[in-house]
PyMOL Python script that loads the backbone (N, CA, C, O; Angstrom):
from pymol import cmd

cmd.read_pdbstr("""\
ATOM      1  N   MET A   1     114.766 164.809 111.827  1.00  0.00           N
ATOM      2  CA  MET A   1     115.127 163.697 110.985  1.00  0.00           C
ATOM      3  C   MET A   1     114.791 162.402 111.718  1.00  0.00           C
ATOM      4  O   MET A   1     115.243 162.180 112.841  1.00  0.00           O
ATOM      5  N   ASP A   2     113.984 161.538 111.064  1.00  0.00           N
ATOM      6  CA  ASP A   2     113.594 160.263 111.660  1.00  0.00           C
ATOM      7  C   ASP A   2     114.517 159.170 111.148  1.00  0.00           C
ATOM      8  O   ASP A   2     114.680 158.993 109.941  1.00  0.00           O
ATOM      9  N   LEU A   3     115.106 158.454 112.062  1.00  0.00           N
ATOM     10  CA  LEU A   3     115.970 157.335 111.715  1.00  0.00           C
ATOM     11  C   LEU A   3     115.283 156.038 112.120  1.00  0.00           C
ATOM     12  O   LEU A   3     114.703 155.936 113.201  1.00  0.00           O
ATOM     13  N   LYS A   4     115.358 155.072 111.251  1.00  0.00           N
ATOM     14  CA  LYS A   4     114.799 153.761 111.572  1.00  0.00           C
ATOM     15  C   LYS A   4     115.904 152.889 112.140  1.00  0.00           C
ATOM     16  O   LYS A   4     117.055 152.951 111.710  1.00  0.00           O
ATOM     17  N   ALA A   5     115.534 152.096 113.091  1.00  0.00           N
ATOM     18  CA  ALA A   5     116.499 151.151 113.651  1.00  0.00           C
ATOM     19  C   ALA A   5     116.785 150.065 112.618  1.00  0.00           C
ATOM     20  O   ALA A   5     115.989 149.833 111.708  1.00  0.00           O
ATOM     21  N   VAL A   6     117.902 149.419 112.765  1.00  0.00           N
ATOM     22  CA  VAL A   6     118.301 148.385 111.816  1.00  0.00           C
ATOM     23  C   VAL A   6     117.296 147.234 111.819  1.00  0.00           C
ATOM     24  O   VAL A   6     117.019 146.649 110.772  1.00  0.00           O
ATOM     25  N   TYR A   7     116.760 146.914 112.971  1.00  0.00           N
ATOM     26  CA  TYR A   7     115.840 145.794 113.082  1.00  0.00           C
ATOM     27  C   TYR A   7     114.411 146.159 112.698  1.00  0.00           C
ATOM     28  O   TYR A   7     113.546 145.284 112.675  1.00  0.00           O
ATOM     29  N   ASP A   8     114.146 147.406 112.402  1.00  0.00           N
ATOM     30  CA  ASP A   8     112.803 147.852 112.036  1.00  0.00           C
ATOM     31  C   ASP A   8     112.620 147.664 110.529  1.00  0.00           C
ATOM     32  O   ASP A   8     112.831 148.589 109.744  1.00  0.00           O
ATOM     33  N   VAL A   9     112.227 146.461 110.145  1.00  0.00           N
ATOM     34  CA  VAL A   9     112.087 146.104 108.741  1.00  0.00           C
ATOM     35  C   VAL A   9     110.612 145.887 108.449  1.00  0.00           C
ATOM     36  O   VAL A   9     109.888 145.287 109.243  1.00  0.00           O
ATOM     37  N   GLU A  10     110.189 146.375 107.320  1.00  0.00           N
ATOM     38  CA  GLU A  10     108.795 146.188 106.930  1.00  0.00           C
ATOM     39  C   GLU A  10     108.547 144.720 106.623  1.00  0.00           C
ATOM     40  O   GLU A  10     109.294 144.093 105.871  1.00  0.00           O
ATOM     41  N   ARG A  11     107.503 144.190 107.206  1.00  0.00           N
ATOM     42  CA  ARG A  11     107.212 142.776 107.022  1.00  0.00           C
ATOM     43  C   ARG A  11     106.339 142.603 105.792  1.00  0.00           C
ATOM     44  O   ARG A  11     105.318 143.272 105.636  1.00  0.00           O
ATOM     45  N   THR A  12     106.755 141.707 104.934  1.00  0.00           N
ATOM     46  CA  THR A  12     105.948 141.379 103.763  1.00  0.00           C
ATOM     47  C   THR A  12     105.738 139.877 103.740  1.00  0.00           C
ATOM     48  O   THR A  12     106.655 139.104 104.017  1.00  0.00           O
ATOM     49  N   ASP A  13     104.559 139.486 103.416  1.00  0.00           N
ATOM     50  CA  ASP A  13     104.249 138.066 103.292  1.00  0.00           C
ATOM     51  C   ASP A  13     104.289 137.683 101.824  1.00  0.00           C
ATOM     52  O   ASP A  13     103.254 137.597 101.163  1.00  0.00           O
ATOM     53  N   SER A  14     105.467 137.458 101.334  1.00  0.00           N
ATOM     54  CA  SER A  14     105.605 137.116  99.919  1.00  0.00           C
ATOM     55  C   SER A  14     105.269 135.657  99.663  1.00  0.00           C
ATOM     56  O   SER A  14     105.013 135.275  98.521  1.00  0.00           O
ATOM     57  N   THR A  15     105.264 134.834 100.708  1.00  0.00           N
ATOM     58  CA  THR A  15     104.977 133.419 100.491  1.00  0.00           C
ATOM     59  C   THR A  15     103.533 133.175 100.094  1.00  0.00           C
ATOM     60  O   THR A  15     103.226 132.139  99.506  1.00  0.00           O
ATOM     61  N   SER A  16     102.641 134.105 100.402  1.00  0.00           N
ATOM     62  CA  SER A  16     101.245 133.912 100.018  1.00  0.00           C
ATOM     63  C   SER A  16     101.055 134.036  98.510  1.00  0.00           C
ATOM     64  O   SER A  16     100.055 133.559  97.974  1.00  0.00           O
ATOM     65  N   ARG A  17     101.994 134.665  97.822  1.00  0.00           N
ATOM     66  CA  ARG A  17     101.886 134.830  96.374  1.00  0.00           C
ATOM     67  C   ARG A  17     102.566 133.711  95.599  1.00  0.00           C
ATOM     68  O   ARG A  17     102.413 133.623  94.381  1.00  0.00           O
ATOM     69  N   ILE A  18     103.305 132.868  96.280  1.00  0.00           N
ATOM     70  CA  ILE A  18     104.016 131.788  95.598  1.00  0.00           C
ATOM     71  C   ILE A  18     103.034 130.659  95.304  1.00  0.00           C
ATOM     72  O   ILE A  18     102.297 130.217  96.185  1.00  0.00           O
ATOM     73  N   GLN A  19     103.033 130.207  94.075  1.00  0.00           N
ATOM     74  CA  GLN A  19     102.197 129.077  93.706  1.00  0.00           C
ATOM     75  C   GLN A  19     103.105 127.888  93.459  1.00  0.00           C
ATOM     76  O   GLN A  19     104.094 127.979  92.731  1.00  0.00           O
ATOM     77  N   HIS A  20     102.757 126.786  94.071  1.00  0.00           N
ATOM     78  CA  HIS A  20     103.548 125.574  93.907  1.00  0.00           C
ATOM     79  C   HIS A  20     102.901 124.717  92.828  1.00  0.00           C
ATOM     80  O   HIS A  20     101.787 124.221  92.991  1.00  0.00           O
ATOM     81  N   ASP A  21     103.604 124.558  91.751  1.00  0.00           N
ATOM     82  CA  ASP A  21     103.121 123.685  90.695  1.00  0.00           C
ATOM     83  C   ASP A  21     103.720 122.309  90.922  1.00  0.00           C
ATOM     84  O   ASP A  21     104.939 122.139  90.888  1.00  0.00           O
ATOM     85  N   LEU A  22     102.866 121.337  91.153  1.00  0.00           N
ATOM     86  CA  LEU A  22     103.321 119.975  91.384  1.00  0.00           C
ATOM     87  C   LEU A  22     103.383 119.245  90.054  1.00  0.00           C
ATOM     88  O   LEU A  22     102.446 119.314  89.259  1.00  0.00           O
ATOM     89  N   TRP A  23     104.472 118.554  89.813  1.00  0.00           N
ATOM     90  CA  TRP A  23     104.603 117.830  88.566  1.00  0.00           C
ATOM     91  C   TRP A  23     103.712 116.600  88.626  1.00  0.00           C
ATOM     92  O   TRP A  23     103.418 116.102  89.713  1.00  0.00           O
ATOM     93  N   PRO A  24     103.280 116.107  87.482  1.00  0.00           N
ATOM     94  CA  PRO A  24     102.380 114.950  87.472  1.00  0.00           C
ATOM     95  C   PRO A  24     103.095 113.693  87.952  1.00  0.00           C
ATOM     96  O   PRO A  24     104.294 113.514  87.738  1.00  0.00           O
ATOM     97  N   LEU A  25     102.341 112.848  88.591  1.00  0.00           N
ATOM     98  CA  LEU A  25     102.883 111.588  89.089  1.00  0.00           C
ATOM     99  C   LEU A  25     102.770 110.513  88.020  1.00  0.00           C
ATOM    100  O   LEU A  25     101.923 110.586  87.130  1.00  0.00           O
ATOM    101  N   ASP A  26     103.638 109.513  88.123  1.00  0.00           N
ATOM    102  CA  ASP A  26     103.517 108.351  87.251  1.00  0.00           C
ATOM    103  C   ASP A  26     102.288 107.551  87.664  1.00  0.00           C
ATOM    104  O   ASP A  26     101.720 107.760  88.736  1.00  0.00           O
ATOM    105  N   GLU A  27     101.900 106.649  86.807  1.00  0.00           N
ATOM    106  CA  GLU A  27     100.761 105.782  87.109  1.00  0.00           C
ATOM    107  C   GLU A  27     101.155 104.763  88.180  1.00  0.00           C
ATOM    108  O   GLU A  27     102.316 104.365  88.277  1.00  0.00           O
ATOM    109  N   ILE A  28     100.184 104.353  88.970  1.00  0.00           N
ATOM    110  CA  ILE A  28     100.405 103.290  89.951  1.00  0.00           C
ATOM    111  C   ILE A  28     100.525 101.981  89.184  1.00  0.00           C
ATOM    112  O   ILE A  28      99.656 101.643  88.380  1.00  0.00           O
ATOM    113  N   ASP A  29     101.609 101.243  89.436  1.00  0.00           N
ATOM    114  CA  ASP A  29     101.869  99.992  88.729  1.00  0.00           C
ATOM    115  C   ASP A  29     102.200  98.898  89.743  1.00  0.00           C
ATOM    116  O   ASP A  29     103.356  98.761  90.144  1.00  0.00           O
ATOM    117  N   PRO A  30     101.196  98.111  90.166  1.00  0.00           N
ATOM    118  CA  PRO A  30     101.456  97.058  91.159  1.00  0.00           C
ATOM    119  C   PRO A  30     102.421  95.977  90.665  1.00  0.00           C
ATOM    120  O   PRO A  30     103.134  95.380  91.472  1.00  0.00           O
ATOM    121  N   LYS A  31     102.457  95.715  89.357  1.00  0.00           N
ATOM    122  CA  LYS A  31     103.361  94.678  88.842  1.00  0.00           C
ATOM    123  C   LYS A  31     104.824  95.064  89.024  1.00  0.00           C
ATOM    124  O   LYS A  31     105.671  94.205  89.267  1.00  0.00           O
ATOM    125  N   LYS A  32     105.120  96.365  88.908  1.00  0.00           N
ATOM    126  CA  LYS A  32     106.488  96.853  89.103  1.00  0.00           C
ATOM    127  C   LYS A  32     106.715  97.383  90.515  1.00  0.00           C
ATOM    128  O   LYS A  32     107.800  97.878  90.823  1.00  0.00           O
ATOM    129  N   ALA A  33     105.703  97.283  91.377  1.00  0.00           N
ATOM    130  CA  ALA A  33     105.757  97.775  92.765  1.00  0.00           C
ATOM    131  C   ALA A  33     106.072  99.269  92.808  1.00  0.00           C
ATOM    132  O   ALA A  33     106.913  99.713  93.589  1.00  0.00           O
ATOM    133  N   LYS A  34     105.392 100.034  91.966  1.00  0.00           N
ATOM    134  CA  LYS A  34     105.542 101.493  91.933  1.00  0.00           C
ATOM    135  C   LYS A  34     104.226 102.127  92.368  1.00  0.00           C
ATOM    136  O   LYS A  34     103.204 101.992  91.694  1.00  0.00           O
ATOM    137  N   PHE A  35     104.266 102.823  93.507  1.00  0.00           N
ATOM    138  CA  PHE A  35     103.081 103.452  94.083  1.00  0.00           C
ATOM    139  C   PHE A  35     103.427 104.895  94.448  1.00  0.00           C
ATOM    140  O   PHE A  35     103.759 105.160  95.603  1.00  0.00           O
ATOM    141  N   PRO A  36     103.361 105.837  93.501  1.00  0.00           N
ATOM    142  CA  PRO A  36     103.751 107.221  93.792  1.00  0.00           C
ATOM    143  C   PRO A  36     102.867 107.873  94.857  1.00  0.00           C
ATOM    144  O   PRO A  36     101.641 107.838  94.760  1.00  0.00           O
ATOM    145  N   CYS A  37     103.495 108.465  95.867  1.00  0.00           N
ATOM    146  CA  CYS A  37     102.814 109.193  96.955  1.00  0.00           C
ATOM    147  C   CYS A  37     101.738 108.352  97.626  1.00  0.00           C
ATOM    148  O   CYS A  37     100.611 108.809  97.810  1.00  0.00           O
ATOM    149  N   CYS A  38     102.083 107.133  97.989  1.00  0.00           N
ATOM    150  CA  CYS A  38     101.106 106.231  98.596  1.00  0.00           C
ATOM    151  C   CYS A  38     101.596 105.703  99.939  1.00  0.00           C
ATOM    152  O   CYS A  38     102.790 105.699 100.236  1.00  0.00           O
ATOM    153  N   LEU A  39     100.637 105.262 100.732  1.00  0.00           N
ATOM    154  CA  LEU A  39     100.910 104.403 101.877  1.00  0.00           C
ATOM    155  C   LEU A  39     100.572 102.995 101.419  1.00  0.00           C
ATOM    156  O   LEU A  39      99.504 102.768 100.850  1.00  0.00           O
ATOM    157  N   VAL A  40     101.462 102.055 101.659  1.00  0.00           N
ATOM    158  CA  VAL A  40     101.219 100.671 101.253  1.00  0.00           C
ATOM    159  C   VAL A  40     101.170  99.789 102.494  1.00  0.00           C
ATOM    160  O   VAL A  40     101.785 100.096 103.516  1.00  0.00           O
ATOM    161  N   TRP A  41     100.435  98.694 102.390  1.00  0.00           N
ATOM    162  CA  TRP A  41     100.229  97.783 103.513  1.00  0.00           C
ATOM    163  C   TRP A  41     100.350  96.362 103.012  1.00  0.00           C
ATOM    164  O   TRP A  41      99.923  96.049 101.901  1.00  0.00           O
ATOM    165  N   THR A  42     100.930  95.504 103.827  1.00  0.00           N
ATOM    166  CA  THR A  42     100.981  94.082 103.523  1.00  0.00           C
ATOM    167  C   THR A  42     100.702  93.303 104.800  1.00  0.00           C
ATOM    168  O   THR A  42     101.080  93.748 105.884  1.00  0.00           O
ATOM    169  N   PRO A  43     100.052  92.154 104.695  1.00  0.00           N
ATOM    170  CA  PRO A  43      99.785  91.368 105.903  1.00  0.00           C
ATOM    171  C   PRO A  43     101.056  90.702 106.427  1.00  0.00           C
ATOM    172  O   PRO A  43     101.977  90.395 105.670  1.00  0.00           O
ATOM    173  N   LEU A  44     101.079  90.492 107.726  1.00  0.00           N
ATOM    174  CA  LEU A  44     102.169  89.747 108.353  1.00  0.00           C
ATOM    175  C   LEU A  44     101.760  88.281 108.431  1.00  0.00           C
ATOM    176  O   LEU A  44     100.634  87.984 108.831  1.00  0.00           O
ATOM    177  N   PRO A  45     102.640  87.361 108.063  1.00  0.00           N
ATOM    178  CA  PRO A  45     102.277  85.946 108.119  1.00  0.00           C
ATOM    179  C   PRO A  45     101.842  85.545 109.533  1.00  0.00           C
ATOM    180  O   PRO A  45     102.439  85.974 110.521  1.00  0.00           O
ATOM    181  N   VAL A  46     100.822  84.741 109.611  1.00  0.00           N
ATOM    182  CA  VAL A  46     100.217  84.187 110.818  1.00  0.00           C
ATOM    183  C   VAL A  46      99.551  85.274 111.668  1.00  0.00           C
ATOM    184  O   VAL A  46      98.399  85.110 112.069  1.00  0.00           O
ATOM    185  N   VAL A  47     100.237  86.364 111.945  1.00  0.00           N
ATOM    186  CA  VAL A  47      99.673  87.417 112.794  1.00  0.00           C
ATOM    187  C   VAL A  47      98.428  88.015 112.147  1.00  0.00           C
ATOM    188  O   VAL A  47      97.417  88.209 112.822  1.00  0.00           O
ATOM    189  N   SER A  48      98.486  88.307 110.859  1.00  0.00           N
ATOM    190  CA  SER A  48      97.340  88.898 110.163  1.00  0.00           C
ATOM    191  C   SER A  48      96.209  87.894 109.968  1.00  0.00           C
ATOM    192  O   SER A  48      95.062  88.290 109.763  1.00  0.00           O
ATOM    193  N   TRP A  49      96.514  86.611 110.029  1.00  0.00           N
ATOM    194  CA  TRP A  49      95.452  85.616 109.948  1.00  0.00           C
ATOM    195  C   TRP A  49      94.609  85.647 111.214  1.00  0.00           C
ATOM    196  O   TRP A  49      93.393  85.458 111.163  1.00  0.00           O
ATOM    197  N   LEU A  50      95.253  85.885 112.347  1.00  0.00           N
ATOM    198  CA  LEU A  50      94.542  85.931 113.625  1.00  0.00           C
ATOM    199  C   LEU A  50      93.905  87.292 113.878  1.00  0.00           C
ATOM    200  O   LEU A  50      92.807  87.373 114.427  1.00  0.00           O
ATOM    201  N   ALA A  51      94.586  88.353 113.482  1.00  0.00           N
ATOM    202  CA  ALA A  51      94.084  89.721 113.642  1.00  0.00           C
ATOM    203  C   ALA A  51      94.290  90.445 112.309  1.00  0.00           C
ATOM    204  O   ALA A  51      95.362  91.003 112.073  1.00  0.00           O
ATOM    205  N   PRO A  52      93.276  90.444 111.435  1.00  0.00           N
ATOM    206  CA  PRO A  52      93.441  90.966 110.071  1.00  0.00           C
ATOM    207  C   PRO A  52      93.814  92.441 109.972  1.00  0.00           C
ATOM    208  O   PRO A  52      94.280  92.880 108.920  1.00  0.00           O
ATOM    209  N   PHE A  53      93.627  93.207 111.022  1.00  0.00           N
ATOM    210  CA  PHE A  53      93.958  94.632 110.972  1.00  0.00           C
ATOM    211  C   PHE A  53      95.436  94.891 111.243  1.00  0.00           C
ATOM    212  O   PHE A  53      95.897  96.023 111.089  1.00  0.00           O
ATOM    213  N   ILE A  54      96.177  93.880 111.637  1.00  0.00           N
ATOM    214  CA  ILE A  54      97.611  94.042 111.902  1.00  0.00           C
ATOM    215  C   ILE A  54      98.382  93.712 110.628  1.00  0.00           C
ATOM    216  O   ILE A  54      98.116  92.706 109.971  1.00  0.00           O
ATOM    217  N   GLY A  55      99.337  94.570 110.289  1.00  0.00           N
ATOM    218  CA  GLY A  55     100.151  94.355 109.105  1.00  0.00           C
ATOM    219  C   GLY A  55     101.376  95.253 109.134  1.00  0.00           C
ATOM    220  O   GLY A  55     101.691  95.857 110.159  1.00  0.00           O
ATOM    221  N   HIS A  56     102.058  95.336 108.012  1.00  0.00           N
ATOM    222  CA  HIS A  56     103.272  96.139 107.895  1.00  0.00           C
ATOM    223  C   HIS A  56     103.003  97.275 106.911  1.00  0.00           C
ATOM    224  O   HIS A  56     102.461  97.047 105.830  1.00  0.00           O
ATOM    225  N   VAL A  57     103.383  98.502 107.287  1.00  0.00           N
ATOM    226  CA  VAL A  57     103.099  99.691 106.484  1.00  0.00           C
ATOM    227  C   VAL A  57     104.399 100.284 105.952  1.00  0.00           C
ATOM    228  O   VAL A  57     105.416 100.312 106.645  1.00  0.00           O
ATOM    229  N   GLY A  58     104.349 100.750 104.728  1.00  0.00           N
ATOM    230  CA  GLY A  58     105.465 101.474 104.132  1.00  0.00           C
ATOM    231  C   GLY A  58     104.944 102.751 103.497  1.00  0.00           C
ATOM    232  O   GLY A  58     103.746 102.889 103.248  1.00  0.00           O
ATOM    233  N   ILE A  59     105.839 103.672 103.239  1.00  0.00           N
ATOM    234  CA  ILE A  59     105.466 104.925 102.582  1.00  0.00           C
ATOM    235  C   ILE A  59     106.274 105.032 101.291  1.00  0.00           C
ATOM    236  O   ILE A  59     107.418 104.584 101.223  1.00  0.00           O
ATOM    237  N   CYS A  60     105.668 105.627 100.279  1.00  0.00           N
ATOM    238  CA  CYS A  60     106.313 105.684  98.966  1.00  0.00           C
ATOM    239  C   CYS A  60     106.672 107.111  98.583  1.00  0.00           C
ATOM    240  O   CYS A  60     105.956 108.061  98.902  1.00  0.00           O
ATOM    241  N   ARG A  61     107.793 107.235  97.894  1.00  0.00           N
ATOM    242  CA  ARG A  61     108.230 108.533  97.392  1.00  0.00           C
ATOM    243  C   ARG A  61     107.429 108.895  96.148  1.00  0.00           C
ATOM    244  O   ARG A  61     106.597 108.117  95.680  1.00  0.00           O
ATOM    245  N   GLU A  62     107.694 110.091  95.619  1.00  0.00           N
ATOM    246  CA  GLU A  62     106.974 110.537  94.427  1.00  0.00           C
ATOM    247  C   GLU A  62     107.361 109.752  93.178  1.00  0.00           C
ATOM    248  O   GLU A  62     106.604 109.728  92.207  1.00  0.00           O
ATOM    249  N   ASP A  63     108.515 109.117  93.187  1.00  0.00           N
ATOM    250  CA  ASP A  63     108.891 108.289  92.042  1.00  0.00           C
ATOM    251  C   ASP A  63     108.327 106.873  92.149  1.00  0.00           C
ATOM    252  O   ASP A  63     108.523 106.064  91.243  1.00  0.00           O
ATOM    253  N   GLY A  64     107.628 106.564  93.244  1.00  0.00           N
ATOM    254  CA  GLY A  64     106.979 105.266  93.411  1.00  0.00           C
ATOM    255  C   GLY A  64     107.757 104.264  94.229  1.00  0.00           C
ATOM    256  O   GLY A  64     107.238 103.186  94.520  1.00  0.00           O
ATOM    257  N   ALA A  65     108.978 104.576  94.611  1.00  0.00           N
ATOM    258  CA  ALA A  65     109.790 103.646  95.394  1.00  0.00           C
ATOM    259  C   ALA A  65     109.243 103.526  96.816  1.00  0.00           C
ATOM    260  O   ALA A  65     108.924 104.527  97.458  1.00  0.00           O
ATOM    261  N   ILE A  66     109.140 102.290  97.296  1.00  0.00           N
ATOM    262  CA  ILE A  66     108.632 102.030  98.643  1.00  0.00           C
ATOM    263  C   ILE A  66     109.767 102.183  99.642  1.00  0.00           C
ATOM    264  O   ILE A  66     110.843 101.612  99.468  1.00  0.00           O
ATOM    265  N   LEU A  67     109.516 102.964 100.697  1.00  0.00           N
ATOM    266  CA  LEU A  67     110.446 103.075 101.816  1.00  0.00           C
ATOM    267  C   LEU A  67     109.876 102.246 102.951  1.00  0.00           C
ATOM    268  O   LEU A  67     108.747 102.466 103.390  1.00  0.00           O
ATOM    269  N   ASP A  68     110.656 101.301 103.418  1.00  0.00           N
ATOM    270  CA  ASP A  68     110.205 100.323 104.394  1.00  0.00           C
ATOM    271  C   ASP A  68     111.096 100.414 105.626  1.00  0.00           C
ATOM    272  O   ASP A  68     112.293 100.135 105.555  1.00  0.00           O
ATOM    273  N   PHE A  69     110.519 100.800 106.740  1.00  0.00           N
ATOM    274  CA  PHE A  69     111.272 100.938 107.983  1.00  0.00           C
ATOM    275  C   PHE A  69     111.181  99.621 108.739  1.00  0.00           C
ATOM    276  O   PHE A  69     110.173  99.333 109.384  1.00  0.00           O
ATOM    277  N   SER A  70     112.233  98.831 108.655  1.00  0.00           N
ATOM    278  CA  SER A  70     112.217  97.521 109.304  1.00  0.00           C
ATOM    279  C   SER A  70     113.491  97.361 110.115  1.00  0.00           C
ATOM    280  O   SER A  70     114.574  97.156 109.566  1.00  0.00           O
ATOM    281  N   GLY A  71     113.348  97.455 111.396  1.00  0.00           N
ATOM    282  CA  GLY A  71     114.501  97.313 112.270  1.00  0.00           C
ATOM    283  C   GLY A  71     115.004  98.650 112.751  1.00  0.00           C
ATOM    284  O   GLY A  71     114.523  99.705 112.337  1.00  0.00           O
ATOM    285  N   SER A  72     115.960  98.588 113.615  1.00  0.00           N
ATOM    286  CA  SER A  72     116.511  99.785 114.226  1.00  0.00           C
ATOM    287  C   SER A  72     117.424 100.517 113.247  1.00  0.00           C
ATOM    288  O   SER A  72     118.442  99.975 112.818  1.00  0.00           O
ATOM    289  N   ASN A  73     117.057 101.748 112.896  1.00  0.00           N
ATOM    290  CA  ASN A  73     117.847 102.607 112.010  1.00  0.00           C
ATOM    291  C   ASN A  73     118.128 101.969 110.652  1.00  0.00           C
ATOM    292  O   ASN A  73     119.196 102.185 110.079  1.00  0.00           O
ATOM    293  N   PHE A  74     117.198 101.197 110.142  1.00  0.00           N
ATOM    294  CA  PHE A  74     117.397 100.545 108.852  1.00  0.00           C
ATOM    295  C   PHE A  74     116.193 100.824 107.962  1.00  0.00           C
ATOM    296  O   PHE A  74     115.051 100.614 108.370  1.00  0.00           O
ATOM    297  N   VAL A  75     116.450 101.295 106.754  1.00  0.00           N
ATOM    298  CA  VAL A  75     115.385 101.613 105.805  1.00  0.00           C
ATOM    299  C   VAL A  75     115.641 100.848 104.510  1.00  0.00           C
ATOM    300  O   VAL A  75     116.686 101.008 103.878  1.00  0.00           O
ATOM    301  N   ASN A  76     114.677 100.017 104.126  1.00  0.00           N
ATOM    302  CA  ASN A  76     114.743  99.345 102.829  1.00  0.00           C
ATOM    303  C   ASN A  76     114.155 100.266 101.774  1.00  0.00           C
ATOM    304  O   ASN A  76     113.123 100.898 102.002  1.00  0.00           O
ATOM    305  N   VAL A  77     114.799 100.342 100.634  1.00  0.00           N
ATOM    306  CA  VAL A  77     114.272 101.105  99.506  1.00  0.00           C
ATOM    307  C   VAL A  77     113.959 100.115  98.396  1.00  0.00           C
ATOM    308  O   VAL A  77     114.826  99.366  97.947  1.00  0.00           O
ATOM    309  N   GLU A  78     112.700 100.125  97.961  1.00  0.00           N
ATOM    310  CA  GLU A  78     112.201  99.229  96.916  1.00  0.00           C
ATOM    311  C   GLU A  78     112.355  97.757  97.281  1.00  0.00           C
ATOM    312  O   GLU A  78     112.513  96.914  96.398  1.00  0.00           O
ATOM    313  N   ASP A  79     112.309  97.444  98.560  1.00  0.00           N
ATOM    314  CA  ASP A  79     112.382  96.057  99.015  1.00  0.00           C
ATOM    315  C   ASP A  79     111.496  95.937 100.249  1.00  0.00           C
ATOM    316  O   ASP A  79     111.962  96.078 101.380  1.00  0.00           O
ATOM    317  N   PHE A  80     110.216  95.676 100.017  1.00  0.00           N
ATOM    318  CA  PHE A  80     109.255  95.591 101.113  1.00  0.00           C
ATOM    319  C   PHE A  80     109.541  94.330 101.915  1.00  0.00           C
ATOM    320  O   PHE A  80     109.630  93.244 101.342  1.00  0.00           O
ATOM    321  N   ALA A  81     109.684  94.453 103.211  1.00  0.00           N
ATOM    322  CA  ALA A  81     110.187  93.384 104.071  1.00  0.00           C
ATOM    323  C   ALA A  81     109.317  92.128 104.085  1.00  0.00           C
ATOM    324  O   ALA A  81     109.849  91.022 104.176  1.00  0.00           O
ATOM    325  N   PHE A  82     108.006  92.269 103.999  1.00  0.00           N
ATOM    326  CA  PHE A  82     107.131  91.110 104.165  1.00  0.00           C
ATOM    327  C   PHE A  82     106.369  90.762 102.896  1.00  0.00           C
ATOM    328  O   PHE A  82     105.220  90.325 102.968  1.00  0.00           O
ATOM    329  N   GLY A  83     106.978  90.946 101.753  1.00  0.00           N
ATOM    330  CA  GLY A  83     106.345  90.581 100.496  1.00  0.00           C
ATOM    331  C   GLY A  83     105.787  91.779  99.754  1.00  0.00           C
ATOM    332  O   GLY A  83     106.090  92.930 100.071  1.00  0.00           O
ATOM    333  N   ALA A  84     104.967  91.484  98.763  1.00  0.00           N
ATOM    334  CA  ALA A  84     104.397  92.534  97.914  1.00  0.00           C
ATOM    335  C   ALA A  84     103.309  93.303  98.658  1.00  0.00           C
ATOM    336  O   ALA A  84     102.699  92.792  99.597  1.00  0.00           O
ATOM    337  N   ALA A  85     103.082  94.524  98.227  1.00  0.00           N
ATOM    338  CA  ALA A  85     102.036  95.356  98.830  1.00  0.00           C
ATOM    339  C   ALA A  85     100.669  94.782  98.477  1.00  0.00           C
ATOM    340  O   ALA A  85     100.392  94.475  97.318  1.00  0.00           O
ATOM    341  N   ALA A  86      99.824  94.642  99.487  1.00  0.00           N
ATOM    342  CA  ALA A  86      98.484  94.097  99.280  1.00  0.00           C
ATOM    343  C   ALA A  86      97.452  95.204  99.106  1.00  0.00           C
ATOM    344  O   ALA A  86      96.472  95.034  98.381  1.00  0.00           O
ATOM    345  N   ARG A  87      97.669  96.336  99.768  1.00  0.00           N
ATOM    346  CA  ARG A  87      96.755  97.476  99.675  1.00  0.00           C
ATOM    347  C   ARG A  87      97.566  98.755  99.593  1.00  0.00           C
ATOM    348  O   ARG A  87      98.705  98.819 100.053  1.00  0.00           O
ATOM    349  N   TYR A  88      96.959  99.770  99.000  1.00  0.00           N
ATOM    350  CA  TYR A  88      97.614 101.075  98.940  1.00  0.00           C
ATOM    351  C   TYR A  88      96.566 102.172  98.999  1.00  0.00           C
ATOM    352  O   TYR A  88      95.418 101.982  98.597  1.00  0.00           O
ATOM    353  N   VAL A  89      96.982 103.321  99.509  1.00  0.00           N
ATOM    354  CA  VAL A  89      96.150 104.521  99.552  1.00  0.00           C
ATOM    355  C   VAL A  89      97.017 105.664  99.054  1.00  0.00           C
ATOM    356  O   VAL A  89      98.071 105.945  99.623  1.00  0.00           O
ATOM    357  N   GLN A  90      96.571 106.324  97.986  1.00  0.00           N
ATOM    358  CA  GLN A  90      97.348 107.442  97.456  1.00  0.00           C
ATOM    359  C   GLN A  90      97.031 108.711  98.247  1.00  0.00           C
ATOM    360  O   GLN A  90      95.866 109.024  98.494  1.00  0.00           O
ATOM    361  N   LEU A  91      98.074 109.432  98.638  1.00  0.00           N
ATOM    362  CA  LEU A  91      97.934 110.648  99.427  1.00  0.00           C
ATOM    363  C   LEU A  91      97.756 111.854  98.516  1.00  0.00           C
ATOM    364  O   LEU A  91      98.276 111.883  97.400  1.00  0.00           O
ATOM    365  N   ASP A  92      97.021 112.845  98.996  1.00  0.00           N
ATOM    366  CA  ASP A  92      96.818 114.082  98.252  1.00  0.00           C
ATOM    367  C   ASP A  92      97.985 115.020  98.542  1.00  0.00           C
ATOM    368  O   ASP A  92      98.174 115.437  99.684  1.00  0.00           O
ATOM    369  N   ARG A  93      98.762 115.351  97.527  1.00  0.00           N
ATOM    370  CA  ARG A  93      99.951 116.183  97.736  1.00  0.00           C
ATOM    371  C   ARG A  93      99.607 117.613  98.097  1.00  0.00           C
ATOM    372  O   ARG A  93     100.444 118.314  98.665  1.00  0.00           O
ATOM    373  N   GLU A  94      98.416 118.066  97.791  1.00  0.00           N
ATOM    374  CA  GLU A  94      98.013 119.429  98.135  1.00  0.00           C
ATOM    375  C   GLU A  94      97.827 119.592  99.640  1.00  0.00           C
ATOM    376  O   GLU A  94      98.086 120.668 100.181  1.00  0.00           O
ATOM    377  N   THR A  95      97.385 118.548 100.316  1.00  0.00           N
ATOM    378  CA  THR A  95      97.079 118.658 101.744  1.00  0.00           C
ATOM    379  C   THR A  95      98.168 118.095 102.639  1.00  0.00           C
ATOM    380  O   THR A  95      98.144 118.322 103.848  1.00  0.00           O
ATOM    381  N   VAL A  96      99.112 117.376 102.082  1.00  0.00           N
ATOM    382  CA  VAL A  96     100.166 116.766 102.907  1.00  0.00           C
ATOM    383  C   VAL A  96     101.285 117.733 103.130  1.00  0.00           C
ATOM    384  O   VAL A  96     102.262 117.402 103.800  1.00  0.00           O
TER     385      VAL A  96
END
""", "prot")
cmd.dss("prot")
cmd.show_as("cartoon", "prot")
cmd.util.cbc("prot")
cmd.orient("prot")
């Protein structure tokens, strides 16, 4: 009689069969400051005039709300610290 140990469990990779259906995103709306799944950038006053590549970056949730990390342990939601977003790049949810 062959007995299997308790820890001898057959390994199955069930996660390879799971398909993730992503719900559609809302449209990007700069007037309402809604940028679903985007990185947003805004220039910093004076600093960006001297060095145009320097600015402030925020990341957006799937509902379009901007998360702005400004200061120690402080996160602004839908309140970008240095004004409106000047540029945005939408991220691909399949690869992120």
